[in-house]
N, C-alpha and C positions, 0 to 999 in steps of 0.2 A: 637727106634721109640716112638715119644711123643704120647700124647692120642689124638691130633686134626688129626694126621697123621693116625691114628688108625681108627680114627670115620670116615675119608674119604674114607675109603674102600666101605661104604655103596655107595657113587657116582658110584664107579666101579661096584658094582654089580647090580645097576638100569641101567646104560650103558649098560652093556653086557647082561642083562636080554631083555632089550628093541631092541638090536641089533640083538637078535636072535627070535624077536618075541612072546616072552612068557610073560605070566600073572603072577601076583603075586602067584595065586591061582595055576598054575601049577608048579612053583618053589616051593610052601608050599608043594603039594602034593608029588614032587620027593625028597625034602629033610627032611619030616616029622616034618617040622617047620610050626608055624601059620601065616597065611598072616598079622594078625596085628603086629606080631614080624619082619615078612621080611619088611613089609612097613615102620618100627620104623626104621631098619637098613638102609633101602634105605635113608630115611630122616635125618639120622645121630642122632639120638634120643636113640640109643642103640646102645652098642658095643656087639656083638656076642662075644662068647667064642671063643677058638681053634676049638671045637668040632662042635660048629653050624656054624662056618665060613668054615669048613670042608665040611659038611653038603652042604651049598650052592654050593660052590666050585664043588662038584660032581654034584648037580643038573643043573648045568650051565656048564657042560663039560668042566671046567679048574682045574685049580691048586688054593692053596689059595698064592702060590708064585705069581700066574701071575695076581690073583687081588690086591695083594699088589702092585704090578709093575705098574698097570693100575690105582691104587689111587694116587701113587708117582707122575704119570702125572697129575694129578688133582690138584696139587698147584694152590693158588691163585695168587699169584706173580710170573711170569718172565719175565725178561728183555730181549727182544733180541736190541742188539746195533746196530747202521748203521754203515755200511760199510764205511772205510775211504773214505775222499774227492777223486773224479777221478776213484774210483773202482767200481762205481757201473753202471753196464753194465749188461742186461740179468735178468734172473730171482731170487728173493729172497725171502725166504721163512719167512712170518712173526710172524709163531707161533713155537714153538718144542713140540715135544708130539702130544698125541694124544687128540685131544679137540671136543667142539660140532661145532667149527668154523675152517675153512679151509681159511688161510689168505696166499696172495701172493702179491709181488710186481714186474711189470714188468718195466723195463728200456731200452730205446732205441728203435730201428727200430724193434718193434715185427710184424710180419705175418707171421703164421704158415699156412694161406691159409684154416685150419681148420677149421670143423663147431664142435661146442660143443651141447651136450644138459644134463645135470644135474638133477637128481632126486630132488636136492633141491633146493633153492632159492640163489639168488647171487646179490650181489652189486659190480658195479663197481666205482671207484672214481678216475677221471682225476687228479692228483697231479700236474703235469707239463706239455705243450704242447697239444695236440688233440689226439683224436683217432674216428674213424670211425668204426660203429658197423652195423649189418646187424641182425636183430631181426624178426621173423615171416613175412619175406619177404618185409620186411619196413628197409629204412636205416637212421641211425642217426649219426651227426657229434657231438661231446664231446667235449668241450673246458676246460681249466684249470679253477677247481672247479665243472664242472657238474659231475652229478651221475645218474648213469642209474640202475634201480633195474629190475631183471628177474626171475620172478616166475619159480619154479621147472617146469622141461620138456618144456621149450622154445629153440627151436633150434637156435643158435647164431652162429656169428663168429665176430671176430672185429680183427684192426691193429692200430699200431700207425701209424698217420698222419703227423707228423712231426719229424724231428731228437732232441732226448733229452725229448722224452715224457716219463712222469713216471706215470703209472697207478697201481694203488691199487685194488685188487679183494678180497673179502671176502664173503665168501659162509658157508651154513650149511654145515657140512662136510657128506660124502657122506655114512660112516658109520652110521649115524646119520638118523632115519625116521623121518621127519619133520613132527608132528602132531599138531593140536590145541587140547590143552587139556580144558576143561571146568570144573569150578570150582563151586562147588554147597555152 
């Protein structure tokens, strides 16, 4: 593993810590490491020793191996190729692994009749065709090129309004707590 991959373990530490709802102070107390050092690790400004990383993993109730696996998922470039022409029907994941975003492509006549409500924000983009969306008691018709943004917590349902419709949905992943960070 090269230095850049080793450093990316900080992204995995921060993601897991936030997912568990823990502050840096709590992880510092549990691990016996300082808050400034943990902050540097999470921001990829410091590389923890094997012993320090083990202490962080223990504080987060995980293993060093799982932290490295999560860091491996944090690669900066990953290409997901389109399906061959004529084989695009149904649902396709647009991202691999665990990311802060969740992205899917829906092709064809999609209508689950199901209502959705997600914790985090979601964007729907109509690449081809048209869609009908019901959100918060209002109906919207989206045409090719239209985008609809739904805030977290908004109840909604949608369906493709014509054959050949292709819809892209990108959302903040459910395992990430969407919070507004303030910078000083």
